[in-house]
N, C-alpha and C positions, 0 to 999 in steps of 0.2 A: 632894739628887739633882740631878745635872747635866742639862743639856738633852739631851745625847747618850743618857744612861741612860734618861731619860723617853721619848725617841723610840723607843728599842729596846723598852721595855715596851709602849708603845702599838702598835707594829708587831706584837708577838707577840699582843696582845689582838685586833687587827684580823684577823690570820690565823686565830685561833681562832674569832672571830665569823663570818668568812666560811665557814669549814669547817662550822660549825653551820647556817648559812643554806643552804649547798649540800645538806647532808643533809636539812634540812627541806623544801626544794624537791623533792628526790627522793622523799621520803615523800608529799608532796602529789600529785605526778604519779602515783605508784603508786596512791594512793587514788582519784584521778580516773579512772585506767584501770579500777580495780575497779568504780567507779560506772558507767562506760560499758558495761562487760561486763554488769553487773546490769541496766542499762536495756535493753540489747539482748535479754537473756533475757526481761524483762518484756514488751517490745514484741512479741517473737516469740510469746509465749504469747497475748497479746491478739489478735494477727493470726490465730492458729489458732482462737481462740474466735470471732472475728468471721466467719471463713470458714465454720465449722461452723454458726454462727447463721444466716448468709445461706442456706446450703444447706437449713437446716430450714424456712425461709420458703417454699420452693418458688416459685410464681409470684405470691405475695402478700407483697411486702416490707413490713417494719415501717418505714414512712417516718418516724414519730416518732423512732425510734432513729437513723435515718440523719441526721436534722437536728440531732442533738446535736453541738455544736462540740468540736473537739479530741479526737475519738474516733479509733479505729484507722484507719490509712491504708487498710485494706481496706474499711471502711465508706465512707470518703471516695471512693475510686475507684468503688465500686459506686453511690454517690449521683451522682457526676459522670456516669457512663455512663447511669444512669436519666434524669437531667435532660437530657442531650444528646439522648437519643432523643425527647424532647418539645420540643426547640428551646430549652432553657434551659441555664444554666451555674451552677456554684457559685462564688460570689465573696465570700469572707470570711464574716463573721457580723454579725448585727444586734446593736448594743450594748444595745438595750432588751429584746429578747426572748431574747437569748443562744442563738439558733439560727443554723444555717448560712443564709447569704443566697443566694437564687436570683435570677438576673438574666436579662433579656431582651435580645437583640441581634438586630435585624431588618435585613435588606437592604431597599433601597427598593422592590423588588418580587421576591418569590419565590413561585412557585405553591404553594399549600397551606400557606404559613407561618402564616397567621392561625389556621387550623383546628388546626394542630399545636400551636402555642404555647398556644392556648386550652385544648386538652385537657390540656396539661401543668399549667397553672395550676389547673385544676379537680381534677387528680389530687393535687397537693401541698397545696392550700388547707386541706383539713380538718385537716391536721397542723401547720399554722403557727399560732403563738400570735397571737391577735388583739390589735390595738392599740385604743385608745379609739375607739368608734364602730363596732366590729365589723369593722374593715378588716384584711386581711392584705396585707403589703407584698412587692413584687418590685422589684429594681433594674432600671433601664433604661439600657443602654449605648448612647450615641448619639454623633453627630458634634460636638455642642456641648461645648466644653472649658471654658467659664467657669461651668458649673453642673452640678448632678446632677439626674436625673429619677427618680422612683419611680412605679410603678403601684400604686395602692391598690384592692383588689378586695373587695367585700362578698359572700361566699358566700350569705348569707341573702337579700339583696335583688337580687343579680345586677348591680348597677351598679358603676361605677369612677370613680376620680379619677386624673388624671395630675398629680403634684405636683412642681413645680420647686423645688429646694433650692439656696440660695446661703449658704455659710458655716453650714450645718446649720439654716437657717431657711427655712420655706416662703414663697416670694414669689409663687407663682402656682399656681392650681388649675384644671384643665380637667375638667369633669364629662362623663361619658358614660353613657348609659342601659344599655349592655350591654358585656360584655367584648370582644366582637368589634369593636364601634365604637372602643373604646380602642386595640385592637391595630392597627386600620386607620389610626388617627391616628399611632401610633408608626411604622408602615411608611411613611407618606407624609411625615412631618415630623421624626421623631426617629430616623431610621434610623442604623445604625452603619456600614453598607456601602452606598455609592452605586453599586451595580451592579444590572443587570436579570437576571432569570432567562432562560436560553437560550430557553425557550418564549415568554416575553414579548417578547424581542428579535426573534424570528422574525416575530411578529405586527406589530411596529413597522416592520420592514424591508420588508414586503410591498409597500406602495405604491412605495417607492423602487426595488425590484427590477423591478416591472412597468413603471415609467417607463423604466428603462435598457434593458429588452428591446424597448420600443416604438421606441426610437431605433436 
């Protein structure tokens, strides 16, 4: 067989192989499209089930169900709204408990924030899986970028620890006798937003205003 003949044969084999590859890719894309359509149908049914389930709860949501990770987006949106009403947010999931992670983000001063967040923590705590020592964990979003903070709360004892994490290791613990004391510490030292509430700002500005009027 000459080189020319062998090249012709190889080119024909290449064309045939490319045609088969193109057909295989087309079949794969068709299968992926079928999978996407099937996923959409499954997710649509899950969403309807979730919506009806939420409706059946009335004014008593099943928080344990809502905290399950990777559930229907309907559950996620409902949990996010419920948490937001209590000054909390949904932020991923805990690796150890396999539940949705709730986080705290406080301004340096906001009227009523401590009471609101405390009520949210007490609402969710009974449904959060406890870590060793009986603690339930909440993330703390703050202005410090070189570490992570968590609030550990004991529903049984009522006390708290603020735990500083660096590279997933606890490097500092600040004990507080009550939940409100821990939240006050977060508000003053671990705030996420360095702004003052309008009401607080008005109080702060009164002396300056009186002085300007005197002149």
